[in-house]
C-alpha positions in Angstrom: 0.0 0.0 0.0 2.8 2.4 0.9 4.7 1.6 -2.3 1.5 2.0 -4.4 0.8 5.4 -2.7 4.2 6.9 -3.2 4.0 8.2 -6.8 0.5 6.7 -7.1 -1.0 10.0 -8.5 -3.3 10.3 -5.5 -5.4 7.4 -6.6 -5.0 5.1 -3.6 -6.2 7.4 -0.9 -5.0 10.3 1.2 -1.9 10.4 3.4 -3.1 11.7 6.8 0.3 11.7 8.6 3.9 11.5 7.5 7.3 11.7 9.1 10.1 13.4 7.1 13.8 13.4 7.6 15.2 16.8 6.7 18.7 18.0 5.9 20.1 20.5 8.5 21.6 23.6 6.9 23.5 26.6 8.4 22.5 29.2 5.8 19.9 30.1 3.2 22.6 30.2 0.6 24.4 27.8 -1.7 27.9 27.8 -3.2 27.4 27.5 -7.0 29.9 26.4 -9.6 29.0 27.3 -13.2 30.5 26.3 -16.5 29.6 25.9 -20.2 29.6 22.7 -22.1 29.8 22.9 -25.9 27.7 19.9 -26.7 25.7 17.1 -25.2 28.6 14.6 -24.8 30.6 17.2 -22.9 27.6 18.0 -20.7 26.8 14.4 -19.8 30.5 13.6 -19.2 30.8 16.4 -16.7 27.6 15.5 -14.9 28.8 11.9 -14.6 32.2 12.9 -13.4 30.6 15.1 -10.8 28.9 12.2 -9.0 29.1 12.9 -5.3 31.1 16.1 -5.5 28.1 18.4 -5.5 24.8 17.8 -3.7 22.8 19.5 -6.6 23.7 19.3 -10.3 21.6 20.5 -13.2 22.2 21.6 -16.8 20.2 24.1 -18.8 20.3 22.7 -22.4 19.8 24.8 -25.6 17.1 22.7 -27.2 17.3 24.7 -30.4 21.0 24.1 -31.1 21.8 21.5 -33.7 24.8 20.0 -35.5 28.0 20.0 -33.6 26.4 22.3 -31.0 23.6 19.9 -30.2 23.0 19.9 -26.5 25.2 22.7 -25.6 24.6 23.5 -22.0 25.2 25.7 -19.0 25.9 23.5 -15.9 25.2 24.8 -12.4 26.2 22.7 -9.4 25.9 23.6 -5.8 26.5 22.7 -2.2 25.0 24.3 0.9 27.1 27.2 2.2 28.1 27.0 5.8 28.3 30.0 8.1 32.0 30.7 7.5 31.4 31.0 3.8 29.3 34.1 4.3 30.6 37.6 4.5 30.8 39.0 8.0 27.8 41.4 7.5 25.5 38.4 6.6 26.5 36.1 9.4 24.2 37.7 12.0 21.1 36.3 10.3 22.4 33.4 8.0 19.0 31.8 7.5 17.1 34.8 6.3 15.3 34.0 3.1 15.1 37.1 0.9 12.7 36.3 -1.9 12.7 39.8 -3.4 10.0 41.2 -5.5 9.7 39.5 -8.9 9.1 41.3 -12.1 5.6 40.5 -13.5 4.1 39.8 -16.9 1.2 42.2 -16.7 -1.2 40.6 -19.2 -1.5 37.6 -21.4 -0.4 38.6 -24.9 -2.8 37.7 -27.8 -0.1 35.5 -29.3 2.8 33.5 -27.8 5.9 35.7 -27.4 8.0 32.5 -27.3 8.3 31.8 -31.0 11.0 29.8 -32.7 12.9 33.1 -33.5 12.7 34.7 -30.0 13.6 31.4 -28.3 16.6 30.9 -30.5 17.8 34.5 -29.7 17.1 34.0 -26.0 19.0 30.7 -25.9 22.0 32.2 -27.7 22.1 35.1 -25.2 21.7 32.8 -22.2 24.5 30.6 -23.3 26.9 33.4 -24.2 26.3 35.3 -20.9 27.1 32.3 -18.8 30.7 32.2 -17.5 33.0 29.6 -19.1 34.0 28.6 -15.6 33.2 30.1 -12.3 33.4 28.6 -8.8 32.2 29.5 -5.3 29.5 32.0 -6.2 27.1 32.7 -3.2 23.5 32.4 -4.5 20.3 32.5 -2.5 18.4 29.2 -2.2 15.3 30.5 -4.0 17.3 31.9 -7.0 19.1 28.6 -7.5 16.2 26.2 -7.0 13.4 28.3 -8.5 14.9 30.7 -11.1 11.6 31.2 -12.9 10.0 32.6 -9.8 11.9 35.8 -10.5 9.3 36.5 -13.2 5.8 36.6 -11.8 3.3 35.1 -14.3 6.1 33.9 -16.6 3.7 31.3 -18.1 1.7 34.1 -19.6 4.5 34.6 -22.1 3.2 31.5 -23.9 0.1 33.3 -24.9 -3.5 32.1 -24.5 -2.8 28.6 -25.7 -0.2 27.9 -23.0 2.4 25.2 -23.1 2.9 21.5 -22.2 5.9 20.2 -20.3 7.5 17.1 -21.6 9.7 15.2 -19.2 11.1 11.7 -19.5 13.8 9.5 -17.9 15.9 6.8 -19.6 18.3 4.5 -17.8 22.1 4.7 -17.9 23.4 3.3 -21.1 20.5 5.0 -23.1 22.3 8.3 -23.5 21.7 8.1 -27.3 18.0 8.4 -26.6 18.5 11.9 -25.1 20.4 12.8 -28.3 17.6 11.5 -30.5 15.0 13.5 -28.6 17.0 16.7 -28.9 17.7 16.1 -32.6 14.0 15.7 -33.4 13.0 18.8 -31.3 15.8 20.9 -33.0 14.7 19.8 -36.5 11.1 20.5 -35.7 12.1 24.0 -34.4 10.0 23.2 -31.3 10.5 26.4 -29.2 11.7 25.7 -25.7 13.6 28.3 -23.7 13.7 26.0 -20.7 15.2 22.6 -21.2 16.7 21.0 -18.1 18.9 17.8 -18.0 19.7 16.0 -14.7 21.2 12.7 -13.8 19.2 10.5 -11.4 21.1 8.4 -8.9 18.5 5.9 -7.7 15.3 4.0 -8.5 12.1 5.2 -7.0 10.5 2.8 -4.6 6.9 3.2 -5.7 5.0 1.1 -8.2 4.6 4.2 -10.4 7.5 6.2 -9.2 9.1 8.2 -12.0 12.9 8.2 -11.1 15.2 5.5 -12.2 19.0 5.6 -12.3 19.7 7.5 -15.5 19.0 10.7 -17.3 15.9 13.0 -17.2 15.2 15.8 -19.6 12.3 18.3 -19.1 11.3 21.0 -21.5 8.4 23.4 -22.0 6.8 23.4 -25.5 4.2 26.0 -26.6 0.9 24.4 -27.6 -0.5 24.9 -31.0 2.6 24.1 -33.0 1.8 22.2 -36.2 2.6 18.5 -35.8 3.3 18.8 -32.1 1.1 15.9 -31.0 2.6 13.5 -33.6 6.1 14.7 -32.6 5.6 14.0 -28.9 3.9 10.6 -29.6 7.0 9.6 -31.6 9.2 10.7 -28.7 7.2 8.5 -26.3 7.9 5.5 -28.5 11.6 6.3 -28.6 11.7 6.7 -24.8 9.7 3.6 -24.1 11.8 1.4 -26.4 14.9 2.5 -24.4 13.3 1.4 -21.1 12.3 4.9 -20.1 9.1 6.6 -19.1 7.4 10.0 -19.1 6.6 11.8 -15.9 2.9 11.3 -15.1 2.7 14.2 -12.6 3.4 16.6 -15.5 1.8 14.7 -18.3 -1.3 15.9 -20.2 -1.2 13.9 -23.4 0.5 10.4 -23.3 -1.5 7.6 -25.0 -2.9 5.0 -22.6 -1.3 2.1 -24.6 2.2 3.4 -23.8 1.8 3.1 -20.0 2.4 -0.6 -19.5 5.7 -0.5 -21.4 6.9 2.6 -19.5 5.8 1.4 -16.0 6.5 -2.4 -15.7 4.8 -2.5 -12.2 1.6 -1.1 -13.5 -0.4 -4.4 -13.2 0.7 -4.7 -9.6 -0.4 -1.2 -8.9 -3.8 -1.7 -10.4 -4.3 -4.8 -8.2 -3.5 -2.7 -5.1 -5.8 0.1 -6.3 -8.6 -2.3 -6.9 -8.3 -3.8 -3.4 -8.2 -0.5 -1.6 -10.7 1.5 -3.7 -13.0 -1.0 -5.5 -15.7 1.7 -6.1 -13.3 4.1 -7.8 -13.9 6.9 -5.3 -10.5 8.5 -6.0 -10.1 9.6 -9.6 -8.7 12.4 -11.7 -8.5 13.6 -15.3 -5.2 11.8 -15.7 -6.7 8.6 -14.4 -9.7 8.7 -16.7 -7.5 9.6 -19.7 -4.9 6.8 -19.4 -7.0 4.2 -17.6 -5.5 4.4 -14.1 -8.9 4.9 -12.7 -12.3 3.4 -13.1 -15.8 4.8 -13.2 -17.4 5.0 -9.9 -20.0 2.3 -9.5 -23.6 3.6 -9.1 -25.1 3.0 -5.8 -28.0 0.6 -5.6 -31.2 2.5 -5.0 -33.1 1.7 -1.9 -36.6 0.4 -2.4 -39.2 1.2 0.1 -41.6 -1.6 0.7 -45.0 -1.0 2.0 
């Protein structure tokens, strides 16, 4: 039951009480090392070599770059700063979390501002402005973990149609799949100004847990692009054939028939769900779309007898 509930999309019931083990920290700041990688191979090599050196590692990937620059990236890796890392004037209140006041997108534009051309220009600027190599930069927690929160209503930039986020994971040894995905997106000129690559270190314990030891790529794609549905369906097949899966918590379009190949413990999860919620009380749009749920059984009407 516990395994089915962790990552179970909220379909096995409600967790009423939980105990968490937290990480003690001394400051609200991280020490960040930043560097550029000229292509996907260099990016993956550096993330692999970094195993255990930094607590947090992530790469922003230029999803529009192609050819010999395919997968060029900006790597940011960090560890929590300790009190002695801070300047003297910040040591009196080391846990203060200054979120600042974000800039705001005032209105939803009639059309998406994130077109193929504007995204290509933004990605070029973002890559060029990143340092080739910088170490030990003190960065507030919020700015490192939630960079988009610096722009309030950033999602409005996608216009009235919005966007979909596509995130998948493939196991170690399937690095070529990441390359294929980036190549297809680049050829399709699918505009994504935020593509993030990470290396997962362990398998999730739940029946439907997303993580597995390997590589995860997440990117935002504006809706309404011609051929987008077929493009993403094709990527699903590439990912599944490599032993990977899409992230159900962010998904809004995967085909139901892909689920069993992506999540090999799906049948076991369905058995648990049937045993704990046979009437299908817990459901969701996701569950109805991909077949994780079931229609709630109608109650038997009570007949009054005279």
